[in-house]
C-alpha positions, 0 to 999 in steps of 0.5 A: 577291929582289935582282933584284926590288928592282932592277926595282922601282927601275927602274919607280919611277925611270921614274915620276918626275913630269914638269914644265913651266916658266914664267918671270917676268922680274925685275930688268929694265931697267925694269918689264916689260910683260906680254903674255898668252901672249907675251914680257915687254917691257923698254926703255931709251932705246936698246933694247927687248927682248921676251923669253921662255923657252919653257915646254918650257925648250928655247929663249929667244925674243928680239926686239931693237928698235933705238931709236937713229939708228945701227946696233946690233950684238947679239953673237949668238955671245956670249949666255950663260945662267947657271943657278942652280948657276952653270953657263954655257951659250953660246946661239946663234941658229937663223938668222943674224940680223945687225945691227939698223938704226935703228928696226928690230926683229929676232927670234931663237930662241936654243939650247940651253937644256937644263933638266931635265923630270923628278923632283927635278932639275926640281922644284929649279928652282922659284923659282930664277933664271937670268940671260941676258947679251946683249952689244951694241954700242950707239952704238959702245959695248959694253954687256951687258944682263942679264935675270934670270928666276925659274923656276916649275915645275908637274907635268904 
């Protein structure tokens, strides 16, 4: 009888619902401009950022436009994502992105964003916040831009 109970537990564990994510940018530099199926755009006098967390929860897609007359440096190796439980992950771009020249825009996919996709662990992310910290050198001064996302989960 114990073997049958263990087998049922294994089968039920494999039947945990799978979830997909969507994310809303909250507390941005200014009110985000929403684009259908695209990134959320925020801007200040020096920088415009297009941000999106992939629906699979695998990566952050970011575009940074330099609105200044000087070279801008995104500190790509120091970008972090803080999860609702306080754990922090350093994200890295898939490609070497480099500096952003005046008036130009660069885009990068940042990895690894590892979020749970099954069961209670995934469902627990619904309504929770994640914070992306993007350090930059803007006009020769260090700044860190903070972007907060609210996660929404739905069963697939």
